[in-house]
N, C-alpha and C positions, 0 to 999 in steps of 0.2 A: 153351357160353356161360357166362359168369360173371355171376350176378345178385346184387344186394344181398341178396335174401332167402336165397339159397343160402349166401353168405358168413356171414350172420347165423346161420343154422342150424349150419353147420360150426363156428363159433367160439362157439357157445352164448350169443350175445348180449353177449359180453364185449369191451370195448374193449382191444385189445392194447397200447395206449400207457399208459393209467392203471389198467386193471383193473376199471373200473366197468361197470355194466350199461347197455347202450344202450336207448333208449326210442323205439319207433315212433310213440308219441303226442306226442312233443315237436316239434311243428310248428304253424304257423299259416298263415293266408292273409292277404295284404295286397294290396289292389287286384287280387284274383283271381290272385295269384302265390303259389306255395308258398314258405314261409320255414322253413328248418330251424332247430330249437332247438339248444341246446348239446349235448344228449345224443342227438340223432337219429343213427341209424347211417349210416356212410359206408364206402365201400371205400377202404382205404389201400394204396398200393403201397409195400411195404417199401423196395425200391430204386425211387425215383421214375422215372416215365417220362421226365422231363426229364433224368435222369442215366443213361439207357440201360436202365432196368428194363423188364421185359416185363409185359404184361397176361396173366398166367398164374396158375394156382392156387397155385403155390409162392411167388408174390411178392405176393399180396393177403391182407390181414387186415382184420378189422372194427375200426373206430375211431369214437369220438364225432365229430360234426361239429366241435366246438371243438378237440378234440385233433388231429384231422387238419389243420385250418386252421392251428393253431399250428406244426405240424411243417413244413408247406409242402413244399419240395423237398429237405429234409434227409433224410439216411439215419439209420437206427438204428445205435447203437453207436459 
């Protein structure tokens, strides 16, 4: 299984898109719903699932919520 925590540990907490440090504490709750902040860590699929990428260790990297959201279904490079 690929977990956010394991990807965070493997990638040393660094967003592969911008190079900044991800922050587990950058979140809030609104109406009892979890809301990610801009620097909250997420799993980014380097080749997006929507473009045929796999949910595998060689295709996942750590990314800030905001960086991953801006990337969307685009590929790197």
